[in-house]
C-alpha positions in Angstrom: 18.4 168.0 -75.7 16.2 165.4 -73.9 15.5 166.0 -70.3 17.2 163.5 -68.0 13.9 162.7 -66.2 12.2 161.9 -69.5 15.1 159.5 -70.4 14.8 157.8 -67.0 11.0 157.4 -67.4 11.5 156.0 -70.9 14.1 153.5 -69.8 11.9 152.5 -66.8 8.9 152.0 -69.1 11.0 150.0 -71.5 12.3 147.8 -68.7 8.7 147.2 -67.4 7.5 146.4 -71.0 10.3 143.8 -71.4 9.6 142.2 -68.1 5.8 142.2 -68.8 6.4 140.7 -72.2 8.6 137.9 -70.8 6.0 137.1 -68.1 3.2 137.2 -70.8 5.1 134.7 -73.0 5.9 132.5 -70.0 2.3 132.5 -68.8 1.0 131.9 -72.4 3.1 128.7 -72.6 1.2 127.3 -69.5 -2.3 128.6 -70.6 -2.0 131.5 -68.1 -1.9 129.1 -65.1 0.5 130.9 -62.7 0.8 127.8 -60.4 2.1 125.7 -63.3 4.7 128.3 -64.1 6.2 128.3 -60.6 5.7 124.6 -59.7 8.6 122.5 -60.8 7.7 119.5 -63.1 9.7 116.3 -63.3 9.1 113.8 -66.0 9.5 110.3 -64.7 11.0 107.7 -67.0 8.4 105.5 -68.6 8.6 101.8 -67.6 6.1 99.9 -69.6 4.9 96.4 -68.6 7.2 93.8 -70.1 5.9 91.4 -72.7 7.0 87.7 -72.6 7.2 85.3 -75.4 8.0 81.6 -74.6 10.7 80.2 -76.9 11.6 76.7 -75.7 12.5 74.6 -72.8 15.1 71.9 -72.2 14.8 69.2 -69.5 18.3 69.3 -68.0 17.9 66.5 -65.5 15.8 64.3 -63.3 16.4 63.0 -59.8 14.3 59.8 -59.3 15.0 59.8 -55.5 13.5 63.3 -54.9 11.2 63.3 -57.9 12.7 66.6 -59.1 12.8 67.6 -62.8 15.2 70.4 -63.7 14.1 72.5 -66.7 15.6 75.6 -68.4 13.0 77.8 -70.1 14.1 80.3 -72.8 11.9 83.4 -72.9 12.1 86.5 -75.1 11.4 89.7 -73.1 10.5 93.1 -74.5 10.7 95.9 -72.0 11.0 99.7 -72.1 13.9 101.2 -70.2 17.1 99.7 -69.2 16.9 99.5 -65.4 18.4 96.1 -64.4 15.9 93.9 -62.5 16.9 90.7 -60.8 14.3 87.9 -60.4 15.2 86.3 -57.1 12.1 84.2 -56.4 9.5 82.6 -58.6 7.5 79.8 -57.3 4.1 78.1 -57.3 2.1 74.9 -57.4 1.0 72.9 -60.5 -2.3 70.9 -60.7 -3.9 68.7 -63.4 -6.5 71.1 -64.8 -8.8 68.3 -65.8 -8.8 66.3 -62.5 -7.5 68.7 -59.8 -4.7 66.5 -58.7 -1.6 68.3 -57.4 1.3 67.5 -59.7 4.0 69.3 -57.7 5.7 72.6 -56.8 8.1 74.6 -58.9 10.7 77.3 -58.1 13.5 79.3 -59.6 16.8 77.6 -58.9 19.1 80.7 -59.4 18.6 84.4 -59.8 18.0 85.9 -63.3 19.0 89.5 -64.1 17.1 91.2 -66.9 19.0 94.1 -68.4 16.5 95.2 -71.1 15.0 93.4 -74.0 16.5 90.1 -75.1 16.4 86.3 -74.6 16.8 85.0 -71.1 17.0 81.5 -69.5 15.0 80.7 -66.4 16.3 77.6 -64.5 13.3 76.0 -62.8 13.1 72.9 -60.5 9.8 71.0 -60.4 9.3 68.8 -57.4 6.7 66.3 -58.3 4.4 64.7 -55.8 4.2 60.8 -55.7 0.4 61.3 -56.3 1.2 63.6 -59.3 3.6 61.1 -60.9 1.0 58.3 -60.4 -1.8 60.4 -61.8 0.2 61.3 -64.9 1.2 57.7 -65.4 -2.4 56.5 -65.2 -4.3 59.3 -67.0 -2.0 61.2 -69.3 0.6 58.7 -70.6 0.0 57.5 -74.2 2.1 55.0 -76.1 2.7 55.6 -79.8 5.2 54.6 -82.5 7.4 57.5 -81.6 7.6 56.5 -77.9 5.6 57.2 -74.8 4.1 60.7 -74.8 2.7 62.7 -71.9 0.0 65.3 -72.5 -1.6 67.1 -69.6 -3.4 70.4 -69.1 -1.5 72.1 -66.2 -3.2 74.7 -64.0 -1.0 77.1 -61.9 -3.5 78.8 -59.6 -1.0 81.2 -58.2 2.6 82.4 -58.8 4.7 84.3 -56.2 7.6 86.4 -57.3 10.2 88.7 -55.8 12.5 91.2 -57.6 15.5 93.2 -56.7 15.9 96.6 -58.4 19.2 97.9 -57.2 19.1 97.3 -53.5 15.3 97.5 -53.3 13.5 94.3 -52.6 10.0 94.2 -54.3 7.5 91.4 -53.6 5.1 91.0 -56.5 1.5 90.3 -55.4 0.5 86.8 -56.4 -0.7 86.5 -59.9 -3.2 83.8 -60.8 -5.0 82.0 -63.6 -2.5 80.2 -65.8 -3.7 77.0 -67.6 -1.5 75.5 -70.4 -1.1 72.2 -72.1 2.3 70.4 -71.6 3.3 67.7 -74.1 6.6 65.9 -74.1 8.0 62.5 -75.2 9.4 60.3 -72.4 13.1 59.7 -72.8 14.3 56.1 -73.4 15.3 55.7 -69.8 11.6 55.9 -69.0 9.2 57.8 -66.9 9.9 58.2 -63.2 
């Protein structure tokens, strides 16, 4: 018969071997870095930078007394993740890129909530300056068979934006450097 002390020693050695084996396997998974084994790791969700693709715009109205033009832009947005983000402020100034004349200011007229990838509408009001209207009329208005056409290179030196993510208010640092050509036909009721 096996001596009781030998049995206890055998069971103790087997227990130590099992524990040592588990520790060895655990350490091997972390390249034998003990601190990585005992330090908790949390993987944050990836939120990639969104990509924007301009689709179209519609001029929804014009107020000749205030020189305001109301435009709705349609933009396709591709974004990773599904955290709802609400754009609550989007504003800046627009200049003629060729002559440096201030054309006016623009701003978002109502909040836009982005719930992931999709097509979104951004309602923008453009407050034209009298000098901007006069400059466009004198330098960028061309008459053709299809009606009067405006074509102007617009520079937006800085855009300011503010977002809400849940109840957190985030001010985006001003971005800069947008230059684009704007071309449109004047409606039959004429240019302001």
